[in-house]
C-alpha positions, 0 to 999 in steps of 0.5 A, spaced: 481 528 530 486 531 525 485 529 518 489 523 515 494 524 510 489 520 505 484 526 506 489 531 505 492 528 499 484 528 496 483 535 499 489 537 495 487 533 488 480 536 489 482 543 490 487 542 483 481 540 480 477 546 481 483 550 478 486 551 485 481 554 488 477 551 494 471 547 492 465 550 493 460 547 499 454 549 495 453 543 490 447 546 487 451 550 482 453 546 476 461 545 476 465 548 470 466 542 465 473 540 464 478 535 461 483 532 466 490 530 462 494 525 466 500 521 465 501 514 469 504 517 475 498 522 476 493 516 474 496 512 480 496 517 485 488 519 483 485 512 482 486 510 490 483 516 492 477 519 487 472 514 484 470 516 477 463 518 479 467 523 484 471 526 478 464 527 474 461 531 480 467 535 480 466 537 472 471 532 469 467 530 463 474 526 460 480 523 463 485 522 458 493 519 458 497 525 456 501 520 451 494 518 448 492 520 441 487 526 443 482 530 439 482 537 439 476 540 444 477 547 443 472 550 447 473 546 454 479 548 459 484 542 460 487 541 467 494 537 466 497 533 472 503 530 470 511 529 472 515 534 470 519 530 465 522 531 459 517 527 455 511 530 458 514 537 457 515 536 450 508 533 449 505 539 453 508 544 448 506 540 442 498 540 445 500 548 445 502 548 438 496 544 436 491 548 440 487 542 443 484 546 448 481 553 450 485 554 456 491 550 460 492 549 467 498 546 468 499 542 475 506 538 476 506 532 481 513 534 483 517 541 483 518 543 475 525 546 474 526 553 471 529 551 464 523 546 463 518 552 465 522 556 460 521 551 454 513 551 456 514 559 455 517 559 449 512 554 446 506 558 448 509 564 445 511 561 439 504 558 438 501 565 440 498 561 446 501 565 452 494 567 455 491 560 454 496 558 459 492 560 465 496 557 471 502 553 473 503 549 479 507 545 483 503 540 487 508 536 491 503 530 491 509 525 489 507 519 493 501 514 493 496 514 499 493 507 499 490 507 506 489 513 512 495 510 515 499 507 509 503 510 503 508 508 498 512 512 494 511 509 487 508 504 483 510 506 476 517 505 474 518 502 481 524 498 479 528 504 479 528 505 487 527 497 488 530 493 493 534 490 487 536 497 485 539 499 491 543 493 493 546 491 486 553 489 487 555 493 481 551 500 482 555 506 481 555 512 486 552 516 481 546 511 480 545 510 488 545 518 489 539 518 483 535 513 487 536 516 494 534 523 490 528 520 487 526 517 494 527 524 498 523 528 493 517 523 494 518 524 502 519 531 501 512 532 498 509 527 503 511 532 509 509 538 505 502 535 504 502 533 511 504 540 513 509 538 518 517 538 519 518 531 522 524 529 527 528 524 523 531 517 526 535 512 522 540 506 523 547 507 521 551 505 515 545 503 510 541 506 505 536 508 510 541 513 513 543 516 506 535 518 505 535 521 512 541 525 511 538 528 504 531 529 507 534 533 513 538 537 508 532 538 503 528 540 509 533 545 512 534 548 505 526 549 504 525 552 512 531 557 511 528 560 505 523 564 509 519 567 503 518 561 499 518 556 505 512 550 504 512 549 512 509 556 514 502 558 516 501 562 510 502 557 505 499 551 508 491 550 507 486 551 512 488 547 518 494 543 515 499 546 520 500 543 527 505 545 532 505 537 534 511 534 530 511 527 528 517 522 529 519 519 522 523 513 523 527 510 517 528 502 517 532 498 512 529 492 508 536 489 509 534 489 517 529 483 516 528 479 510 524 474 513 517 478 514 517 479 506 517 471 505 512 469 510 506 466 509 500 470 512 493 469 515 490 476 515 485 478 509 488 484 506 495 481 506 493 474 503 489 477 498 496 481 496 500 474 497 496 470 492 492 474 488 493 480 483 492 486 488 495 493 487 493 500 488 487 497 492 484 493 486 484 486 485 484 482 479 482 475 478 479 470 473 471 469 474 470 462 476 466 459 470 464 453 474 465 446 472 462 447 465 466 443 460 466 446 453 462 441 447 467 436 444 471 439 439 469 446 441 474 452 443 475 452 450 471 458 453 475 464 455 475 466 462 473 473 464 478 477 468 474 481 473 476 487 477 474 489 484 476 496 488 477 495 495 476 502 498 475 506 504 467 506 503 466 499 503 465 498 511 466 490 511 473 491 508 475 497 513 472 492 519 475 486 516 482 487 512 486 486 518 482 480 521 485 472 520 481 469 514 477 464 518 473 470 521 473 473 515 469 467 512 465 467 518 463 474 517 461 474 510 457 468 511 453 472 516 452 478 512 450 473 506 445 470 511 442 477 514 442 480 507 437 473 505 433 475 511 432 482 508 430 480 501 425 474 504 422 480 508 421 484 502 418 478 498 413 477 503 411 484 503 410 484 496 406 478 496 401 480 502 400 487 497 398 483 491 393 479 495 385 480 493 381 484 497 375 479 499 380 476 504 378 481 511 385 478 514 389 480 508 386 487 508 388 488 515 395 486 514 395 490 508 394 497 512 399 494 517 404 492 512 404 498 507 409 502 512 413 496 512 413 496 504 415 503 503 420 503 508 423 496 504 422 500 498 426 506 500 432 502 503 432 498 496 438 502 493 442 500 500 440 493 499 443 492 492 449 496 494 450 491 500 449 485 495 454 488 491 459 488 496 457 481 499 458 478 492 465 482 491 467 479 498 464 472 497 468 471 490 475 474 493 474 470 499 473 464 495 479 465 491 483 466 497 480 459 500 482 455 493 489 457 494 489 456 502 486 449 500 490 447 494 497 449 497 496 448 505 497 455 506 495 454 513 500 449 515 506 454 512 503 459 516 503 455 522 510 452 521 513 459 519 510 462 526 513 457 530 520 458 526 520 465 527 518 465 535 523 460 536 517 455 538 517 447 538 516 444 532 511 438 531 514 436 524 521 436 521 522 441 516 524 436 511 517 432 512 514 439 510 519 440 504 518 433 501 510 433 502 508 433 494 501 435 496 503 441 501 504 447 496 508 450 490 516 450 489 516 457 491 512 456 498 517 450 500 523 455 498 520 461 502 519 456 508 526 454 507 529 461 507 525 463 513 528 457 517 535 459 514 534 467 516 531 465 523 536 460 525 541 462 530 546 457 528 547 456 520 546 448 518 552 444 517 554 443 510 551 435 510 544 438 513 544 443 508 546 438 502 540 434 505 535 440 504 538 442 498 537 435 495 529 435 498 528 442 495 531 440 488 527 434 488 521 439 489 522 443 483 525 449 487 530 454 484 536 455 489 538 461 486 535 465 492 539 461 497 546 463 495 544 471 496 541 469 503 547 466 505 551 472 503 546 476 506 546 472 513 554 472 513 554 479 512 549 481 517 552 476 522 559 480 521 556 487 521 550 487 526 546 483 531 541 480 527 533 481 527 529 479 533 523 476 531 520 475 538 515 471 541 507 470 540 504 467 534 498 463 533 493 458 537 491 452 533 483 451 534 483 444 531 479 444 524 473 448 522 467 445 525 463 451 528 464 456 523 462 453 517 455 449 517 453 445 511 449 451 508 455 455 508 459 458 501 465 456 504 467 449 505 473 449 509 474 442 510 481 440 512 483 447 513 486 449 520 482 454 524 488 458 526 487 464 531 492 469 532 494 470 539 492 477 542 499 478 544 501 477 537 508 476 535 511 483 533 515 484 526 522 487 526 520 493 524 515 494 529 520 492 534 525 497 531 519 503 532 518 501 539 525 502 541 526 508 537 520 511 540 522 510 547 529 514 546 534 509 544 541 512 542 543 507 537 539 511 532 541 517 529 537 524 530 536 529 526 531 535 527 531 540 521 528 546 525 535 546 529 541 550 527 546 545 524 551 543 530 554 536 532 549 531 533 551 530 540 550 537 542 543 538 538 537 539 543 532 533 543 525 534 543 523 530 549 515 531 548 512 524 547 510 523 540 502 523 538 504 521 531 509 517 528 511 515 521 515 508 520 518 508 513 522 502 510 527 503 505 527 498 500 520 496 500 515 493 505 508 489 505 502 488 508 504 484 514 508 489 517 503 494 516 498 490 519 502 488 525 504 496 526 496 498 526 495 492 531 501 495 535 498 502 535 491 500 537 494 498 544 497 505 545 491 510 545 492 517 543 498 515 538 497 515 531 502 511 527 503 511 519 506 506 515 510 507 508 515 504 504 519 505 497 515 500 494 510 495 496 511 487 494 509 480 495 513 474 496 513 472 489 516 479 487 521 480 493 524 473 491 525 475 484 528 481 486 533 477 491 534 472 485 537 479 481 540 481 487 547 478 489 551 481 494 549 488 494 549 488 502 556 489 502 556 496 500 555 498 507 561 501 508 561 505 502 554 508 504 557 510 510 562 514 507 558 517 502 553 519 508 559 522 512 561 526 505 554 529 504 554 531 511 560 535 510 557 538 504 
């Protein structure tokens, strides 16, 4: 099977860390020891892909931030991995003047301009360090890969391309152009790394269309320059180039505002919703039990613990998309299995320590020597298993605390019924008015989903009733003003998002899953099992219809000569690989829904990407700031047409 974009980006980084030469297969030879200097952008790209141990194996003795105070190490080469910004170029020039390292291999995350290269050359000349600048490379790695089938454009300065930034009512055209150019630069880097020129599909009249037009233009310009094209076989690294072209489907966040607000029930999405989870790392306060500090003593400070949820964690890979009850059951099973193995090692140790006069013990000794040898050799593996079990026990317990204290199972089930137009067994007012069910934000999320998905907007008198209940529950009503404006505009401009059928099947309260000896006391939490034919999110529905050749989405083929869109011959080959990208931000709910949809399509590979990754709390903050940006639609449409005329 073709390498994933995660593997390709990791391979490009390893090549860069070997001074842009293919890494040696023979690991017996000692690597060249060197220093890695990166900025925050470079750090975000590397951290989900390469562990510190892997960096050390490649000869990286130190990895330091560009703008930190660094001591000279004059006999060691330095590899730089930074964005080509004005500040970074100035700092590199300062390093050259200060003669910090033996040699400098400069790698820019995105393409560096000629004027900035001239600045570096002038500084190198002035510092008499021309021979020390050994290599200068454009790496085209300006995106972050979080999974084999998921990527985002940025984590640092993500507010510059956020949903709020795109939808500000007072945004200037020049600012909008800058945001689109930033996104297109990252997407261009993504396709260079992927080694393929996509066929682009997008909706009309929104930010997604602007991105599609600009990306099509950027790809055409690169393909036209045959000598310097990044998509020819000669410049591709081994095995990257493929004749099978991917389908690239762009969607706009404004087409579906309900899903980012939805309470979820799968492991990865729950962690992102209720804990501090970013770039595959979860941070949480360590539970200190019920110990109280002595009277008059300063309360104990809680330690913050971080856990990496990576591709090498088999439990995570298997269960990140599973419903939470299944995860809790699986953690308990793993723990029981580990305890059984640990008990076996202890038993063997006891037998080996017996005195020789017992004849039975002597015969058992010879039988068990091999077993103990095997057990001892598997000890490192057992310790690693214990570490991962502890990790998931702690994380799952923290998630469960949120589920129980906020009744997230109730919210998830109710919202699924709202979005799939199922019969409700309880009135919305009852849930909002229940003082024990959720935080004010949970109640606000539920009401906003009701308002977005309702076919008929509630009457003024009903709305006042809801508003009073929300205010009594301590909710901030500001997001509702934006959603009302958005709903009125989308109703006027286009068909609202369809949320389909499907949903959840309640299995009663937990009983079988959690026995009395379990780590997880699930009492009172609903055992909700997501149906096999799960409700599709709007993004999955969009992808499904576009992949079946819908004419409502625009079609761009950067390899074709420019002509009118209707006259462009369309690629009729069924796609093997597709990328769905959401302009304005995405979430793990959509990612998991798309993964589940792709599993039912053998031979098809679907990737999910978004300009930024946010949870509902972050999204509500952006909506609070937003206010009225959706009405920029006609202006965007006009600028897309002007761009194409150019």
